[in-house]
OpenMM code with the backbone's topology and positions (N, CA, C; nanometers):
from openmm import Vec3, app, unit

residues = "MET GLY PHE ARG ARG ARG ARG PRO PRO LEU GLU ARG ARG ALA ASP GLY ALA ILE VAL VAL GLY LEU ALA ASP GLN GLU ARG GLU VAL LEU ARG ASN LEU LEU ALA GLN LEU ARG VAL LEU VAL GLY SER ALA SER THR GLY PRO ILE ASP GLU SER SER PRO VAL ARG ARG LEU PHE PRO THR ALA TYR PRO GLU ASP VAL ASP ARG GLU LYS GLU TYR GLN GLU LEU ALA ARG ASP GLY LEU VAL GLU GLN ARG LEU ALA ALA ILE GLU ALA VAL GLU ALA THR LEU ASP SER ASP THR ILE ASP ASP GLU ARG ALA GLY THR TRP LEU ARG THR LEU ASN ASP LEU ARG LEU VAL LEU GLY THR ARG LEU ASP VAL SER GLU GLU PRO GLU ALA VAL ASP PRO ASP ASP PRO ASP ALA ALA LEU HIS ALA VAL TYR ASP TYR THR GLY PHE LEU VAL ASP ARG LEU VAL GLN CYS LEU ALA GLU SER LEU PRO GLY PRO GLY".split()
positions = [
    Vec3(7.8946, -4.2299, 7.8683),
    Vec3(7.8775, -4.2862, 7.7134),
    Vec3(8.0211, -4.2782, 7.6675),
    Vec3(8.1077, -4.3952, 7.6756),
    Vec3(8.2224, -4.3960, 7.6037),
    Vec3(8.2086, -4.5219, 7.4980),
    Vec3(8.2850, -4.4695, 7.3850),
    Vec3(8.2899, -4.5619, 7.2710),
    Vec3(8.4134, -4.6028, 7.2689),
    Vec3(8.4619, -4.7391, 7.2389),
    Vec3(8.6275, -4.7684, 7.2241),
    Vec3(8.6094, -4.7632, 7.0776),
    Vec3(8.7202, -4.7089, 7.0345),
    Vec3(8.7221, -4.7109, 6.8504),
    Vec3(8.8711, -4.7028, 6.8085),
    Vec3(8.8983, -4.7762, 6.6756),
    Vec3(9.0460, -4.7629, 6.6374),
    Vec3(9.0518, -4.6482, 6.5103),
    Vec3(8.9464, -4.6507, 6.4664),
    Vec3(8.9376, -4.5210, 6.3672),
    Vec3(8.8299, -4.4238, 6.3792),
    Vec3(8.8318, -4.3093, 6.3331),
    Vec3(8.7554, -4.1826, 6.3311),
    Vec3(8.5992, -4.2586, 6.3131),
    Vec3(8.4889, -4.2313, 6.3397),
    Vec3(8.3643, -4.2619, 6.3273),
    Vec3(8.3100, -4.2136, 6.1865),
    Vec3(8.3837, -4.1261, 6.1194),
    Vec3(8.3430, -4.0422, 5.9985),
    Vec3(8.4879, -4.0173, 5.9388),
    Vec3(8.5211, -4.0763, 5.7993),
    Vec3(8.6536, -4.0309, 5.7311),
    Vec3(8.6055, -4.0567, 5.5837),
    Vec3(8.6963, -3.9955, 5.5213),
    Vec3(8.7087, -3.9796, 5.3733),
    Vec3(8.7871, -4.0584, 5.3014),
    Vec3(8.7123, -4.1497, 5.2199),
    Vec3(8.8123, -4.2432, 5.1576),
    Vec3(8.8776, -4.1905, 5.0395),
    Vec3(8.9778, -4.2640, 4.9813),
    Vec3(9.0256, -4.2114, 4.8658),
    Vec3(8.9413, -4.1947, 4.7539),
    Vec3(8.8267, -4.2838, 4.7188),
    Vec3(8.7830, -4.2451, 4.6036),
    Vec3(8.6656, -4.1413, 4.6508),
    Vec3(8.6433, -4.0628, 4.7818),
    Vec3(8.5793, -3.9810, 4.8024),
    Vec3(8.4636, -4.0121, 4.8749),
    Vec3(8.4123, -4.1220, 4.8839),
    Vec3(8.3043, -4.1705, 4.9774),
    Vec3(8.3557, -4.1573, 5.1339),
    Vec3(8.2414, -4.1011, 5.2154),
    Vec3(8.2552, -4.0991, 5.3343),
    Vec3(8.2181, -4.2350, 5.4331),
    Vec3(8.3295, -4.2962, 5.4936),
    Vec3(8.2897, -4.4167, 5.5633),
    Vec3(8.2274, -4.3853, 5.6762),
    Vec3(8.1481, -4.4378, 5.6929),
    Vec3(8.0663, -4.4188, 5.8207),
    Vec3(8.0882, -4.5614, 5.9285),
    Vec3(8.1760, -4.5404, 5.9945),
    Vec3(8.2391, -4.6223, 6.0931),
    Vec3(8.1855, -4.6467, 6.2336),
    Vec3(8.0526, -4.6154, 6.2785),
    Vec3(7.9705, -4.6110, 6.4043),
    Vec3(7.9527, -4.7441, 6.4388),
    Vec3(7.9821, -4.7567, 6.5651),
    Vec3(7.9648, -4.9094, 6.6297),
    Vec3(7.7991, -4.9240, 6.6266),
    Vec3(7.7419, -5.0399, 6.6341),
    Vec3(7.5902, -5.0669, 6.6625),
    Vec3(7.5443, -4.9960, 6.7749),
    Vec3(7.5893, -4.9637, 6.8823),
    Vec3(7.5558, -4.8581, 6.9930),
    Vec3(7.5629, -4.7345, 6.9587),
    Vec3(7.6209, -4.6662, 6.9040),
    Vec3(7.6270, -4.5503, 6.8504),
    Vec3(7.5148, -4.5521, 6.7554),
    Vec3(7.4938, -4.6367, 6.6638),
    Vec3(7.3753, -4.6004, 6.5598),
    Vec3(7.2527, -4.6283, 6.6315),
    Vec3(7.2128, -4.7114, 6.7564),
    Vec3(7.1236, -4.7025, 6.8012),
    Vec3(7.0693, -4.5674, 6.8871),
    Vec3(7.1840, -4.5002, 6.9532),
    Vec3(7.1589, -4.3868, 7.0345),
    Vec3(7.1244, -4.2615, 6.9214),
    Vec3(7.1829, -4.2971, 6.8249),
    Vec3(7.1758, -4.1820, 6.7116),
    Vec3(7.0089, -4.2053, 6.6651),
    Vec3(6.9558, -4.3139, 6.6391),
    Vec3(6.8264, -4.3767, 6.5929),
    Vec3(6.7279, -4.3085, 6.7136),
    Vec3(6.7564, -4.3523, 6.8313),
    Vec3(6.6604, -4.2677, 6.9403),
    Vec3(6.6739, -4.1332, 6.9506),
    Vec3(6.7556, -4.0873, 6.9394),
    Vec3(6.7814, -3.9346, 6.9443),
    Vec3(6.7050, -3.8755, 6.8163),
    Vec3(6.7014, -3.9064, 6.7250),
    Vec3(6.6702, -3.8607, 6.5891),
    Vec3(6.4642, -3.8923, 6.6149),
    Vec3(6.4541, -4.0067, 6.6411),
    Vec3(6.3089, -4.0196, 6.6630),
    Vec3(6.2666, -3.9110, 6.7424),
    Vec3(6.3217, -3.9025, 6.8641),
    Vec3(6.2790, -3.7740, 6.9900),
    Vec3(6.2855, -3.6288, 6.8850),
    Vec3(6.4175, -3.6014, 6.7963),
    Vec3(6.3997, -3.4825, 6.7358),
    Vec3(6.2910, -3.4724, 6.6427),
    Vec3(6.2431, -3.5879, 6.5716),
    Vec3(6.1254, -3.5908, 6.4871),
    Vec3(6.0161, -3.5456, 6.5520),
    Vec3(5.9947, -3.5807, 6.6691),
    Vec3(5.8458, -3.5170, 6.7350),
    Vec3(5.8908, -3.3964, 6.8177),
    Vec3(5.9974, -3.3469, 6.8555),
    Vec3(6.0011, -3.2177, 6.8791),
    Vec3(5.9673, -3.1171, 6.7530),
    Vec3(6.0526, -3.1297, 6.6472),
    Vec3(6.0368, -3.0785, 6.4858),
    Vec3(5.8777, -3.0798, 6.4777),
    Vec3(5.7989, -3.1921, 6.4644),
    Vec3(5.7071, -3.1968, 6.4592),
    Vec3(5.5911, -3.1192, 6.5209),
    Vec3(5.6080, -3.1054, 6.6442),
    Vec3(5.5158, -3.0377, 6.7101),
    Vec3(5.5514, -2.8813, 6.7082),
    Vec3(5.6766, -2.8575, 6.6472),
    Vec3(5.6775, -2.7103, 6.6062),
    Vec3(5.5737, -2.6346, 6.5033),
    Vec3(5.4994, -2.7128, 6.4219),
    Vec3(5.4125, -2.6943, 6.3130),
    Vec3(5.2820, -2.6412, 6.3860),
    Vec3(5.2657, -2.6597, 6.5247),
    Vec3(5.1464, -2.6405, 6.5758),
    Vec3(5.1731, -2.5507, 6.7242),
    Vec3(5.1131, -2.4063, 6.7024),
    Vec3(5.1495, -2.3441, 6.8012),
    Vec3(5.2689, -2.2424, 6.8196),
    Vec3(5.2782, -2.1579, 6.9064),
    Vec3(5.3886, -2.0586, 6.9119),
    Vec3(5.5132, -2.1468, 6.9435),
    Vec3(5.6231, -2.0936, 6.9232),
    Vec3(5.7456, -2.1256, 6.9500),
    Vec3(5.8025, -2.0337, 7.0647),
    Vec3(5.8079, -2.0503, 7.1794),
    Vec3(5.8378, -1.9377, 7.2879),
    Vec3(5.9755, -1.9624, 7.3387),
    Vec3(6.0273, -1.8770, 7.4419),
    Vec3(6.1725, -1.9052, 7.4896),
    Vec3(6.1742, -2.0417, 7.5733),
    Vec3(6.0539, -2.1295, 7.6296),
    Vec3(6.0776, -2.2284, 7.6807),
    Vec3(6.0870, -2.3587, 7.5666),
    Vec3(6.0506, -2.3167, 7.4598),
    Vec3(6.0397, -2.4223, 7.3722),
    Vec3(6.2030, -2.5026, 7.3356),
    Vec3(6.1990, -2.6408, 7.3280),
    Vec3(6.3297, -2.6824, 7.3014),
    Vec3(6.3981, -2.6720, 7.1492),
    Vec3(6.2794, -2.6255, 7.0732),
    Vec3(6.3271, -2.6100, 6.9410),
    Vec3(6.3430, -2.4763, 6.8943),
    Vec3(6.3222, -2.3916, 6.9830),
    Vec3(6.3529, -2.2354, 6.9680),
    Vec3(6.4342, -2.2005, 6.8700),
    Vec3(6.5900, -2.2659, 6.8979),
    Vec3(6.7169, -2.2309, 6.8155),
    Vec3(6.7018, -2.2859, 6.6699),
    Vec3(6.5971, -2.3642, 6.6643),
    Vec3(6.5878, -2.3970, 6.5140),
    Vec3(6.4989, -2.3406, 6.4322),
    Vec3(6.4040, -2.2673, 6.5266),
    Vec3(6.3275, -2.1898, 6.4461),
    Vec3(6.3153, -2.0238, 6.5150),
    Vec3(6.4498, -1.9701, 6.4908),
    Vec3(6.4389, -1.8255, 6.5343),
    Vec3(6.3705, -1.7220, 6.5191),
    Vec3(6.3560, -1.6141, 6.5746),
    Vec3(6.2521, -1.5348, 6.5458),
    Vec3(6.3412, -1.4241, 6.4762),
    Vec3(6.2536, -1.3935, 6.3463),
    Vec3(6.3146, -1.2983, 6.2387),
    Vec3(6.3006, -1.1759, 6.2503),
    Vec3(6.1742, -1.1256, 6.3032),
    Vec3(6.1427, -0.9849, 6.3363),
    Vec3(6.0975, -0.9866, 6.5167),
    Vec3(6.2167, -0.9671, 6.5647),
    Vec3(6.1996, -0.9655, 6.7029),
    Vec3(6.1037, -0.8417, 6.7701),
    Vec3(6.1347, -0.7257, 6.6968),
    Vec3(6.0882, -0.6081, 6.7068),
    Vec3(5.9696, -0.5590, 6.6527),
    Vec3(5.9026, -0.6420, 6.5887),
    Vec3(5.7556, -0.6469, 6.4676),
    Vec3(5.6806, -0.7834, 6.5104),
    Vec3(5.5810, -0.7606, 6.6042),
    Vec3(5.5209, -0.8520, 6.6395),
    Vec3(5.4536, -0.9124, 6.5098),
    Vec3(5.3834, -0.8083, 6.4301),
    Vec3(5.2937, -0.8559, 6.3050),
    Vec3(5.3840, -0.9239, 6.2127),
    Vec3(5.4937, -0.8436, 6.1825),
    Vec3(5.5668, -0.9199, 6.0470),
    Vec3(5.6246, -1.0340, 6.1139),
    Vec3(5.6591, -1.0725, 6.2470),
    Vec3(5.7209, -1.1985, 6.2693),
    Vec3(5.6000, -1.3194, 6.2439),
    Vec3(5.4404, -1.2583, 6.2873),
    Vec3(5.3521, -1.3577, 6.2587),
    Vec3(5.3353, -1.4111, 6.1479),
    Vec3(5.3392, -1.2908, 6.0553),
    Vec3(5.3319, -1.3273, 5.9114),
    Vec3(5.4570, -1.4228, 5.8509),
    Vec3(5.5765, -1.3900, 5.8863),
    Vec3(5.6732, -1.4791, 5.8530),
    Vec3(5.6545, -1.6220, 5.8908),
    Vec3(5.6149, -1.6315, 6.0149),
    Vec3(5.5926, -1.7872, 6.0749),
    Vec3(5.4957, -1.8570, 6.0088),
    Vec3(5.3967, -1.7907, 5.9472),
    Vec3(5.2926, -1.8395, 5.9059),
    Vec3(5.3252, -1.8782, 5.7825),
    Vec3(5.4024, -1.8106, 5.6851),
    Vec3(5.4355, -1.8293, 5.5630),
    Vec3(5.5670, -1.9167, 5.5696),
    Vec3(5.6584, -1.9092, 5.6726),
    Vec3(5.7729, -1.9984, 5.6393),
    Vec3(5.7987, -2.1135, 5.7236),
    Vec3(5.7240, -2.1450, 5.8601),
    Vec3(5.7537, -2.2504, 5.9242),
    Vec3(5.7027, -2.3542, 5.8815),
    Vec3(5.6017, -2.3897, 5.8128),
    Vec3(5.5613, -2.5260, 5.7932),
    Vec3(5.6686, -2.5882, 5.6812),
    Vec3(5.7194, -2.4780, 5.5845),
    Vec3(5.8142, -2.5398, 5.5130),
    Vec3(5.9558, -2.5788, 5.5739),
    Vec3(6.0036, -2.5066, 5.6590),
    Vec3(6.0976, -2.5192, 5.7893),
    Vec3(6.0894, -2.6759, 5.8499),
    Vec3(5.9746, -2.6878, 5.8783),
    Vec3(5.9502, -2.8338, 5.9267),
    Vec3(5.9373, -2.9249, 5.8717),
    Vec3(5.8747, -2.9186, 5.7374),
    Vec3(5.8887, -3.0139, 5.6244),
    Vec3(6.0381, -3.0524, 5.5862),
    Vec3(6.1077, -2.9561, 5.5754),
    Vec3(6.2576, -2.9864, 5.5414),
    Vec3(6.3371, -3.0260, 5.6618),
    Vec3(6.3159, -2.9885, 5.7778),
    Vec3(6.3774, -3.0676, 5.8711),
    Vec3(6.3390, -3.2073, 5.8935),
    Vec3(6.2140, -3.2516, 5.8727),
    Vec3(6.1701, -3.3887, 5.8909),
    Vec3(6.2019, -3.4719, 5.7857),
    Vec3(6.2296, -3.4057, 5.6572),
    Vec3(6.2718, -3.4908, 5.5762),
    Vec3(6.4306, -3.5016, 5.5567),
    Vec3(6.4723, -3.4122, 5.6303),
    Vec3(6.6372, -3.4589, 5.6508),
    Vec3(6.6299, -3.5625, 5.7647),
    Vec3(6.5492, -3.5643, 5.8638),
    Vec3(6.5544, -3.6658, 5.9553),
    Vec3(6.5225, -3.7869, 5.9034),
    Vec3(6.4641, -3.8010, 5.8041),
    Vec3(6.4162, -3.9056, 5.7466),
    Vec3(6.5320, -3.9812, 5.6664),
    Vec3(6.6157, -3.8770, 5.5939),
    Vec3(6.7203, -3.9105, 5.4856),
    Vec3(6.8349, -3.9819, 5.5803),
    Vec3(6.8583, -3.9092, 5.7324),
    Vec3(6.9591, -3.9424, 5.8161),
    Vec3(6.9403, -4.1146, 5.8537),
    Vec3(6.7856, -4.1110, 5.9095),
    Vec3(6.7362, -4.2460, 5.9660),
    Vec3(6.7588, -4.3572, 5.8471),
    Vec3(6.7250, -4.3136, 5.7274),
    Vec3(6.7496, -4.4284, 5.6038),
    Vec3(6.8637, -4.4662, 5.5760),
    Vec3(6.9905, -4.3949, 5.6010),
    Vec3(7.1407, -4.4171, 5.5660),
    Vec3(7.2067, -4.4339, 5.7159),
    Vec3(7.1271, -4.4645, 5.8013),
    Vec3(7.2196, -4.4754, 5.9242),
    Vec3(7.2949, -4.5956, 5.9507),
    Vec3(7.2549, -4.6853, 5.8834),
    Vec3(7.3179, -4.8198, 5.8798),
    Vec3(7.4165, -4.8265, 5.7487),
    Vec3(7.3963, -4.7441, 5.6726),
    Vec3(7.5080, -4.7550, 5.5698),
    Vec3(7.6542, -4.7660, 5.6158),
    Vec3(7.7164, -4.8313, 5.5115),
    Vec3(7.8670, -4.8279, 5.5273),
    Vec3(7.9334, -4.6743, 5.5012),
    Vec3(7.8841, -4.6326, 5.4171),
    Vec3(7.9178, -4.5101, 5.3322),
    Vec3(7.8263, -4.4261, 5.2952),
    Vec3(7.8588, -4.2925, 5.2978),
    Vec3(7.7660, -4.2129, 5.2620),
    Vec3(7.8509, -4.0738, 5.1550),
    Vec3(7.7736, -4.0113, 5.0886),
    Vec3(7.8516, -3.9335, 4.9525),
    Vec3(7.8105, -3.7926, 5.0148),
    Vec3(7.8738, -3.7001, 4.9708),
    Vec3(7.8851, -3.5516, 4.9966),
    Vec3(7.7517, -3.4673, 5.0453),
    Vec3(7.6379, -3.5316, 4.9542),
    Vec3(7.5108, -3.4708, 4.9700),
    Vec3(7.4580, -3.5056, 5.0921),
    Vec3(7.4519, -3.6447, 5.1028),
    Vec3(7.4030, -3.7301, 5.2427),
    Vec3(7.4909, -3.6700, 5.3644),
    Vec3(7.6060, -3.6688, 5.3745),
    Vec3(7.7105, -3.6099, 5.4842),
    Vec3(7.6516, -3.4624, 5.5147),
    Vec3(7.6237, -3.3919, 5.4009),
    Vec3(7.5423, -3.2535, 5.4257),
    Vec3(7.4117, -3.2511, 5.4985),
    Vec3(7.3186, -3.3441, 5.4815),
    Vec3(7.2313, -3.3742, 5.5270),
    Vec3(7.2509, -3.4258, 5.6750),
    Vec3(7.3449, -3.5216, 5.6814),
    Vec3(7.3500, -3.5626, 5.8388),
    Vec3(7.4223, -3.4284, 5.9071),
    Vec3(7.5140, -3.3491, 5.8328),
    Vec3(7.5673, -3.2500, 5.9197),
    Vec3(7.4645, -3.1552, 5.9533),
    Vec3(7.3488, -3.1211, 5.8680),
    Vec3(7.2468, -3.0274, 5.9212),
    Vec3(7.1779, -3.0786, 6.0275),
    Vec3(7.1162, -3.2126, 6.0151),
    Vec3(7.0557, -3.3112, 6.1120),
    Vec3(7.1005, -3.2993, 6.2565),
    Vec3(7.2415, -3.3541, 6.2254),
    Vec3(7.3240, -3.3522, 6.3882),
    Vec3(7.3106, -3.2219, 6.4314),
    Vec3(7.3610, -3.1261, 6.3491),
    Vec3(7.3772, -2.9744, 6.4198),
    Vec3(7.2554, -2.9393, 6.4787),
    Vec3(7.1148, -2.9561, 6.4167),
    Vec3(7.0029, -2.9207, 6.4831),
    Vec3(6.9735, -2.9930, 6.6204),
    Vec3(6.9962, -3.1413, 6.6200),
    Vec3(7.0028, -3.2258, 6.7172),
    Vec3(7.1172, -3.1676, 6.8419),
    Vec3(7.1905, -3.1295, 6.8000),
    Vec3(7.2758, -3.0570, 6.8793),
    Vec3(7.2488, -2.9112, 6.9557),
    Vec3(7.1694, -2.8658, 6.8770),
    Vec3(7.1087, -2.7024, 6.9174),
    Vec3(7.0215, -2.7326, 7.0005),
    Vec3(6.9180, -2.8554, 6.9712),
    Vec3(6.8131, -2.9124, 7.0924),
    Vec3(6.8948, -2.9160, 7.2088),
    Vec3(6.9946, -3.0079, 7.1948),
    Vec3(7.0371, -3.0450, 7.3586),
    Vec3(7.1183, -2.9464, 7.4172),
    Vec3(7.1869, -2.8609, 7.3413),
    Vec3(7.2224, -2.7274, 7.3900),
    Vec3(7.1170, -2.6474, 7.4507),
    Vec3(7.0081, -2.6043, 7.3839),
    Vec3(6.9095, -2.5622, 7.4733),
    Vec3(6.8680, -2.6193, 7.6019),
    Vec3(6.8341, -2.7603, 7.6233),
    Vec3(6.7835, -2.8099, 7.6758),
    Vec3(6.8735, -2.7869, 7.7987),
    Vec3(7.0116, -2.7855, 7.7862),
    Vec3(7.1123, -2.7885, 7.8889),
    Vec3(7.1251, -2.6673, 7.9327),
    Vec3(7.1020, -2.5517, 7.8513),
    Vec3(7.1399, -2.4062, 7.8711),
    Vec3(7.2814, -2.3984, 7.8341),
    Vec3(7.3635, -2.4668, 7.7647),
    Vec3(7.4975, -2.4549, 7.7528),
    Vec3(7.5123, -2.3290, 7.6933),
    Vec3(7.6485, -2.2634, 7.7318),
    Vec3(7.6838, -2.1305, 7.6953),
    Vec3(7.8253, -2.1559, 7.5927),
    Vec3(7.8794, -2.0573, 7.5464),
    Vec3(8.0138, -2.0742, 7.4766),
    Vec3(8.1279, -2.1066, 7.5551),
    Vec3(8.1483, -2.0675, 7.7008),
    Vec3(8.2335, -2.1135, 7.7927),
    Vec3(8.2393, -2.2824, 7.8304),
    Vec3(8.3105, -2.3240, 7.7898),
    Vec3(8.3138, -2.4757, 7.8284),
    Vec3(8.3048, -2.4874, 7.9913),
    Vec3(8.2476, -2.5853, 8.0331),
    Vec3(8.2289, -2.6058, 8.1618),
    Vec3(8.2603, -2.7450, 8.2164),
    Vec3(8.2925, -2.7810, 8.3154),
    Vec3(8.3149, -2.9067, 8.3662),
    Vec3(8.1640, -2.9670, 8.3933),
    Vec3(8.1518, -3.0949, 8.3957),
    Vec3(8.0211, -3.1554, 8.4127),
    Vec3(8.0332, -3.2367, 8.5270),
    Vec3(7.9965, -3.2242, 8.6428),
    Vec3(7.9632, -3.3248, 8.7403),
    Vec3(7.9323, -3.4578, 8.7191),
    Vec3(8.0046, -3.5687, 8.7441),
    Vec3(7.9504, -3.7032, 8.6896),
    Vec3(7.8077, -3.7558, 8.7575),
    Vec3(7.7756, -3.6574, 8.9094),
    Vec3(7.6755, -3.6836, 8.9726),
    Vec3(7.5507, -3.5858, 8.8968),
    Vec3(7.5838, -3.5016, 8.8299),
    Vec3(7.4868, -3.4056, 8.7691),
    Vec3(7.3656, -3.4901, 8.6889),
    Vec3(7.2284, -3.4580, 8.7080),
    Vec3(7.1574, -3.5603, 8.6627),
    Vec3(7.1768, -3.5527, 8.5160),
    Vec3(7.1806, -3.4461, 8.4563),
    Vec3(7.2241, -3.4240, 8.3268),
    Vec3(7.3633, -3.4706, 8.2640),
    Vec3(7.4452, -3.5462, 8.3340),
    Vec3(7.5683, -3.5802, 8.2808),
    Vec3(7.5672, -3.6424, 8.1557),
    Vec3(7.4726, -3.7548, 8.1805),
    Vec3(7.4440, -3.8305, 8.0104),
    Vec3(7.4020, -3.7675, 7.8988),
    Vec3(7.3458, -3.6490, 7.9216),
    Vec3(7.2869, -3.5475, 7.8220),
    Vec3(7.3966, -3.4775, 7.7867),
    Vec3(7.4764, -3.4262, 7.8577),
    Vec3(7.5843, -3.3512, 7.8333),
    Vec3(7.6891, -3.4440, 7.7484),
    Vec3(7.7236, -3.5417, 7.7853),
    Vec3(7.7899, -3.6432, 7.7195),
    Vec3(7.7476, -3.6549, 7.5599),
    Vec3(7.6053, -3.6851, 7.5519),
    Vec3(7.5538, -3.6737, 7.4167),
    Vec3(7.5953, -3.5507, 7.3356),
    Vec3(7.5610, -3.4550, 7.4215),
    Vec3(7.5782, -3.3129, 7.3480),
    Vec3(7.7279, -3.3118, 7.2858),
    Vec3(7.8173, -3.3537, 7.3735),
    Vec3(7.9607, -3.3517, 7.3320),
    Vec3(7.9780, -3.4711, 7.2103),
    Vec3(7.9236, -3.5677, 7.2059),
    Vec3(7.9281, -3.6586, 7.1392),
    Vec3(7.8720, -3.6408, 6.9844),
    Vec3(7.7681, -3.5511, 6.9679),
    Vec3(7.6877, -3.4920, 6.8750),
    Vec3(7.7717, -3.4004, 6.8048),
    Vec3(7.8612, -3.2995, 6.9019),
    Vec3(7.9556, -3.2197, 6.8421),
    Vec3(8.0647, -3.2773, 6.7668),
    Vec3(8.1157, -3.3830, 6.8364),
    Vec3(8.2286, -3.4540, 6.7807),
    Vec3(8.1823, -3.5136, 6.6270),
    Vec3(8.0897, -3.5526, 6.6063),
    Vec3(8.0440, -3.6147, 6.4938),
    Vec3(7.9828, -3.4879, 6.3906),
    Vec3(7.9742, -3.3715, 6.4271),
    Vec3(7.9555, -3.2627, 6.3582),
    Vec3(8.0859, -3.2435, 6.3099),
    Vec3(8.1904, -3.2001, 6.3932),
    Vec3(8.3238, -3.1959, 6.3486),
    Vec3(8.3852, -3.2795, 6.2671),
    Vec3(8.3486, -3.3816, 6.2877),
    Vec3(8.4065, -3.5180, 6.1826),
    Vec3(8.3489, -3.4619, 6.0596),
    Vec3(8.2296, -3.4481, 6.0412),
    Vec3(8.1801, -3.4352, 5.9462),
    Vec3(8.1998, -3.3053, 5.8520),
    Vec3(8.2362, -3.2037, 5.9239),
    Vec3(8.2894, -3.0742, 5.8594),
    Vec3(8.4282, -3.0944, 5.7974),
    Vec3(8.5024, -3.1951, 5.9062),
    Vec3(8.6598, -3.2183, 5.8383),
    Vec3(8.6508, -3.3128, 5.7024),
    Vec3(8.5602, -3.3906, 5.6783),
    Vec3(8.5652, -3.4877, 5.5929),
    Vec3(8.4670, -3.3800, 5.4930),
    Vec3(8.3757, -3.3237, 5.4740),
    Vec3(8.3237, -3.2433, 5.3575),
    Vec3(8.4410, -3.1342, 5.3003),
    Vec3(8.5379, -3.0734, 5.4375),
    Vec3(8.6511, -2.9780, 5.3740),
    Vec3(8.7549, -3.0521, 5.3087),
    Vec3(8.7814, -3.1729, 5.3321),
    Vec3(8.8688, -3.2556, 5.2417),
    Vec3(8.8360, -3.2474, 5.0950),
    Vec3(8.6989, -3.2264, 5.0747),
    Vec3(8.6566, -3.2410, 4.9001),
    Vec3(8.6757, -3.1165, 4.8651),
    Vec3(8.6756, -2.9895, 4.9375),
    Vec3(8.7124, -2.8494, 4.8859),
    Vec3(8.8364, -2.8555, 4.8141),
    Vec3(8.8395, -2.7542, 4.6996),
    Vec3(8.9496, -2.7561, 4.6278),
    Vec3(9.0782, -2.6395, 4.6972),
    Vec3(9.1790, -2.7023, 4.6736),
    Vec3(9.2711, -2.6120, 4.7666),
    Vec3(9.2909, -2.4927, 4.7406),
    Vec3(9.3765, -2.4117, 4.7899),
    Vec3(9.3954, -2.2434, 4.7919),
    Vec3(9.4534, -2.2346, 4.6480),
    Vec3(9.4095, -2.1234, 4.5540),
    Vec3(9.5027, -2.0817, 4.4603),
    Vec3(9.4406, -2.1791, 4.3259),
] * unit.nanometer
topology = app.Topology()
chain = topology.addChain("A")
for resn in residues:
    res = topology.addResidue(resn, chain)
    for name in ("N", "CA", "C"):
        topology.addAtom(name, app.Element.getBySymbol(name[0]), res)
């Protein structure tokens, strides 16, 4: 997946708005990925999340050594976490075609794109050590999408950091 561009896909304007300079193709890829993420997150509200679940990194175990406390925690927290993530996905989808977003929306985009990246990384079983991907690997396109979402997360962090006050 190679996108040609002259400007960064996300950049802060002088007035503080963040310009969303995504190409139509990029927006469509994200739209499809967000729809898939919605299905996966929605499925997390039913049944246990085990080591084979693609969303396991979105809902980590709080009490790995205490089965009863973990069950109680999941019963109390899971539905709320699912609702928050679904609302965030919806908010990103609603602003995906926008020309600009504010810092609040950028934060929502950041969390949602990071969730997407975590699910992709889980599916690909990525490690912290970067590895070259063989173009003939059946998951090569998925690796490219993983890298692309990481790039967008990085751009959002940079844009948000620009609004922070300087040292001192």
